[in-house]
C-alpha positions as CSV (number, residue, x, y, z in Angstrom):
1,M,-3.5,-3.2,-26.6
2,E,-6.6,-0.9,-25.9
3,Y,-9.6,-2.6,-24.0
4,W,-12.8,-0.6,-24.4
5,F,-15.9,-1.1,-22.1
6,E,-18.8,1.1,-21.3
7,D,-17.1,4.6,-21.5
8,Y,-13.7,3.4,-20.3
9,V,-10.6,2.6,-22.1
10,L,-7.7,0.5,-20.5
11,D,-4.6,1.0,-22.4
12,S,-2.0,-1.7,-21.3
13,G,0.8,-0.3,-23.3
14,R,0.7,3.2,-21.6
15,R,-0.7,1.7,-18.3
16,E,-3.6,4.1,-18.4
17,L,-7.1,3.9,-17.6
18,R,-9.4,6.6,-19.1
19,R,-12.9,7.5,-19.0
20,G,-13.6,9.7,-22.1
21,T,-10.7,12.3,-22.2
22,K,-10.1,12.0,-18.4
23,L,-7.1,9.8,-16.8
24,I,-8.0,8.1,-13.9
25,A,-5.3,7.6,-11.3
26,V,-4.9,4.0,-10.2
27,E,-2.3,2.1,-8.2
28,P,0.0,-0.1,-10.1
29,Q,-1.2,-3.2,-8.4
30,V,-4.9,-2.2,-8.8
31,F,-4.1,-1.5,-12.6
32,D,-2.5,-5.0,-13.2
33,L,-5.3,-6.6,-11.3
34,L,-7.8,-4.9,-13.4
35,S,-5.9,-5.7,-16.7
36,F,-5.5,-9.3,-15.5
37,L,-9.3,-9.6,-15.0
38,I,-10.1,-8.0,-18.4
39,T,-7.7,-10.1,-20.5
40,H,-8.9,-13.3,-18.8
41,R,-12.7,-12.1,-18.7
42,D,-13.7,-15.6,-20.6
43,R,-13.3,-17.5,-17.4
44,V,-13.4,-17.2,-13.6
45,V,-10.2,-16.1,-12.1
46,S,-9.1,-17.7,-8.7
47,K,-7.5,-16.0,-5.7
48,D,-4.4,-18.1,-6.5
49,D,-4.4,-16.8,-10.1
50,L,-4.3,-13.3,-8.8
51,M,-1.7,-14.1,-6.2
52,A,0.5,-15.6,-9.0
53,A,0.0,-12.7,-11.5
54,I,-0.2,-9.6,-9.2
55,W,2.0,-10.6,-6.2
56,N,4.3,-12.9,-8.0
57,G,3.1,-16.0,-5.9
58,R,3.6,-14.0,-2.6
59,I,0.8,-14.8,-0.1
60,V,-1.2,-11.7,0.8
61,S,-3.9,-11.3,3.5
62,E,-7.6,-11.5,2.5
63,S,-8.0,-7.9,3.5
64,T,-5.2,-6.9,1.0
65,L,-6.8,-8.8,-1.9
66,T,-10.4,-7.5,-1.0
67,S,-8.8,-3.8,-0.8
68,R,-7.4,-4.2,-4.3
69,I,-10.7,-5.5,-5.7
70,N,-12.7,-2.8,-4.1
71,A,-10.2,-0.2,-5.6
72,A,-10.3,-1.8,-9.0
73,R,-14.2,-1.6,-8.8
74,A,-14.1,1.9,-7.5
75,A,-11.8,3.1,-10.5
76,V,-14.4,1.9,-13.1
77,G,-17.5,3.2,-11.1
78,D,-18.4,-0.4,-9.8
79,S,-19.1,-1.4,-6.2
80,G,-19.2,-4.6,-4.1
81,E,-23.0,-4.3,-4.0
82,A,-23.6,-3.6,-7.7
83,Q,-20.9,-5.8,-9.0
84,R,-21.9,-4.4,-12.4
85,L,-18.4,-5.3,-14.1
86,I,-16.4,-7.0,-11.4
87,R,-18.3,-10.0,-10.0
88,T,-17.5,-12.1,-6.9
89,L,-18.3,-15.7,-7.2
90,R,-18.2,-17.2,-3.6
91,G,-15.7,-20.0,-3.4
92,K,-14.6,-19.7,-6.9
93,G,-13.1,-16.2,-7.5
94,F,-13.6,-13.2,-9.7
95,R,-14.9,-12.5,-13.1
96,F,-15.0,-9.4,-15.4
97,A,-18.5,-9.4,-16.6
98,G,-18.5,-6.2,-18.8
99,A,-18.7,-6.3,-22.7
100,V,-15.3,-5.6,-23.9
101,S,-13.9,-4.7,-27.4
102,E,-10.1,-4.5,-28.3
103,A,-8.3,-2.3,-30.4
104,E,-4.5,-1.9,-31.5
105,Q,-2.9,1.1,-29.8
106,S,-3.0,4.3,-31.7
107,S,0.7,4.8,-31.2
108,P,3.6,2.4,-30.5
109,A,3.5,1.0,-27.0
110,P,6.5,1.3,-24.8
111,P,8.9,-1.8,-24.6
112,A,7.7,-4.7,-22.5
113,G,8.8,-5.1,-19.1
114,P,8.2,-3.6,-15.6
115,A,6.8,-0.1,-15.7
116,S,9.2,2.6,-14.4
117,P,7.9,5.3,-12.1
118,S,7.8,7.9,-15.0
119,S,5.6,5.8,-17.2
120,S,3.1,4.6,-14.4
121,P,0.3,6.7,-13.2
122,S,0.8,8.6,-10.0
123,L,0.9,6.3,-7.0
124,I,-2.0,7.8,-5.0
125,C,-3.9,5.5,-2.6
126,D,-7.4,6.1,-1.5
127,Q,-6.3,5.2,2.2
128,P,-2.9,5.8,3.8
129,S,-1.0,2.5,3.5
130,I,2.2,1.4,5.2
131,A,4.6,-1.6,5.1
132,V,6.8,-2.4,8.1
133,L,10.0,-4.1,6.6
134,P,11.8,-6.7,8.7
135,F,14.1,-4.9,11.3
136,I,17.5,-5.5,10.8
137,N,19.5,-7.6,13.3
138,M,22.8,-5.5,13.8
139,S,24.0,-7.5,16.7
140,G,26.4,-9.7,14.6
141,D,24.8,-12.8,16.2
142,P,22.3,-14.5,14.0
143,A,20.6,-16.2,17.1
144,Q,19.2,-12.7,17.8
145,D,17.2,-12.5,14.6
146,Y,14.1,-13.9,16.7
147,F,14.0,-10.5,18.6
148,A,14.2,-8.3,15.5
149,D,11.6,-10.4,13.8
150,G,9.4,-10.3,17.0
151,M,9.6,-6.5,17.2
152,T,8.5,-6.2,13.5
153,E,5.5,-8.5,14.2
154,E,4.4,-6.6,17.1
155,I,4.6,-3.4,15.2
156,I,2.6,-4.7,12.3
157,T,0.0,-6.2,14.6
158,A,-0.4,-2.9,16.6
159,L,-0.7,-0.7,13.5
160,A,-3.2,-3.1,12.0
161,R,-5.6,-2.2,14.9
162,F,-6.0,1.4,13.4
163,K,-9.0,1.3,11.0
164,S,-7.6,4.5,9.2
165,L,-4.3,2.5,8.2
166,F,-4.0,-0.2,5.4
167,V,-1.2,-2.4,6.7
168,I,0.6,-4.8,4.5
169,A,0.5,-8.4,6.0
170,R,3.6,-9.9,7.6
171,N,4.2,-12.6,4.8
172,S,4.5,-9.8,2.3
173,S,6.7,-7.7,4.3
174,F,9.1,-10.4,5.3
175,A,9.5,-11.3,1.7
176,Y,11.9,-8.4,1.7
177,R,14.2,-9.5,4.5
178,G,17.9,-9.2,3.4
179,S,16.8,-7.6,0.2
180,A,18.7,-4.8,-1.3
181,A,15.8,-3.4,-3.2
182,D,15.1,0.3,-3.2
183,I,12.4,1.7,-1.0
184,K,10.6,3.2,-4.0
185,Q,10.7,0.1,-5.7
186,I,9.3,-2.0,-2.6
187,A,6.5,0.7,-2.4
188,R,5.6,0.2,-6.1
189,E,5.4,-3.6,-5.5
190,L,3.4,-3.5,-2.4
191,G,1.4,-0.4,-3.3
192,V,2.0,1.5,-0.1
193,R,2.7,5.3,0.6
194,Y,4.7,4.8,3.8
195,V,7.5,2.5,4.8
196,L,8.7,1.9,8.4
197,E,12.1,0.3,8.7
198,G,14.4,-0.2,11.7
199,S,17.4,-2.0,13.3
200,V,18.0,-3.9,16.6
201,R,21.4,-3.9,18.2
202,N,22.3,-5.8,21.3
203,S,25.3,-5.2,23.6
204,G,25.5,-7.0,26.9
205,D,22.2,-6.4,28.9
206,R,21.4,-3.4,26.6
207,V,19.4,-3.1,23.5
208,R,19.1,-0.4,21.2
209,I,16.2,-0.1,18.6
210,T,15.8,2.4,15.9
211,G,13.2,3.2,13.6
212,Q,12.4,5.4,10.5
213,L,9.2,6.3,8.7
214,I,9.6,7.1,5.1
215,V,7.3,8.8,2.6
216,T,7.8,6.5,-0.5
217,E,7.1,8.9,-3.1
218,T,9.8,11.2,-2.0
219,G,12.1,9.1,0.0
220,A,11.8,11.7,2.8
221,H,12.0,10.7,6.6
222,I,9.1,12.2,8.5
223,W,9.9,10.5,11.6
224,A,12.9,8.8,13.3
225,N,13.8,7.9,16.8
226,R,16.1,5.6,18.9
227,F,15.1,3.7,22.0
228,E,17.7,2.2,24.5
229,R,16.7,-0.1,27.2
230,R,18.0,-2.9,29.5
231,L,17.1,-6.3,28.7
232,A,14.9,-7.6,31.4
233,D,11.7,-9.2,30.4
234,I,11.7,-9.4,26.5
235,F,7.9,-9.4,26.2
236,D,7.5,-6.3,28.4
237,L,10.5,-4.6,26.3
238,Q,8.8,-5.5,23.1
239,D,5.5,-4.2,24.2
240,E,7.1,-0.8,25.6
241,I,9.0,-0.1,22.4
242,T,6.0,-1.0,20.1
243,E,3.9,1.3,22.1
244,N,6.4,4.1,21.7
245,I,6.9,3.6,17.9
246,V,3.2,3.1,17.1
247,G,2.2,6.0,19.2
248,A,4.5,8.3,17.2
249,V,4.2,6.8,13.8
250,E,0.2,7.0,13.5
251,P,0.0,10.6,14.3
252,Q,2.8,11.3,11.9
253,I,1.1,9.6,9.1
254,L,-2.2,11.5,9.8
255,S,-0.2,14.8,9.8
256,A,1.2,13.9,6.6
257,E,-1.9,12.9,5.0
258,M,-3.5,16.3,6.0
259,R,-0.6,18.1,4.3
260,R,-1.0,16.1,1.1
261,A,-4.8,16.9,1.3
262,R,-4.2,20.6,1.4
263,G,-1.8,20.5,-1.4
264,K,-4.6,18.9,-3.7
265,R,-6.6,21.1,-6.1
266,P,-10.3,21.5,-4.9
267,D,-11.5,19.8,-8.0
268,S,-9.4,16.6,-7.4
269,L,-10.5,15.9,-3.6
270,A,-12.0,12.6,-2.7
271,A,-14.1,12.2,0.3
272,Y,-11.1,11.0,2.5
273,D,-9.1,14.0,1.7
274,C,-12.1,16.2,2.8
275,V,-12.2,14.4,6.0
276,L,-8.5,15.1,6.6
277,R,-9.0,18.7,5.9
278,A,-11.8,18.9,8.4
279,Y,-9.5,17.2,10.9
280,Q,-7.0,20.0,10.5
281,H,-9.7,22.7,11.4
282,L,-10.8,20.6,14.3
283,F,-7.4,20.2,15.7
284,N,-6.6,24.0,15.4
285,L,-9.5,24.8,17.8
286,S,-9.5,28.5,16.9
287,L,-12.4,30.9,16.5
288,A,-11.5,31.1,12.6
289,D,-11.9,27.5,12.2
290,Q,-15.3,27.1,14.0
């Protein structure tokens, strides 16, 4: 089905959003949210409705929901101030307020079911986003799960302090504990560009912690390290390891974002990508960059 509003077309079969002849790149979750609002435009959609439809009932943070709503607005030229198409009703939910006409697709739609990476728009976020998956307890003792979980929570909390990063909430990340899902599948479901995973192994009075930062689009590791310490004060140990991991991960993501921005065509640069390019010149500190 195609949904026409203003000069936009949302094609639910092809999972495409177009403005005239231009294809607009949107994240899968943002596309699903926009599609849900349009198809339920005759009523106010609550936050619980969105959780059930977009996140399969998983609880996500208020900032995650707000970010996806803002991204949906941006995709159709709307904003939180104007609310021309997507309106927020305080304490009630959201409603798509634009005039919509429907039409059958001009060619057969692909079979119903989850979209594959090849049939979905390019997974490109406006902001670098990361999910920290639950660290795996490799000690062979389930009683040590608390330490692995504690490390994960500390890292999520520390990364969330960086305003430049969009960090998936703990409840969403921990939904994948013990999951055999592929990293790319997890990234599509959470809408993130980076995933941090790791493991914890105890032996006597020593603990070994590993971490790997993965670019979800390619599956490539851009950072990995191992930390080995004596188990003295657990909280001090967690703080030290968290500081080491976060201190390495955030610059690696910034560097990867700079490389991605440089690889874009000049006509496809957004404001954030221009900022990343400026950072590159600032950090070089050469006469040619001044």
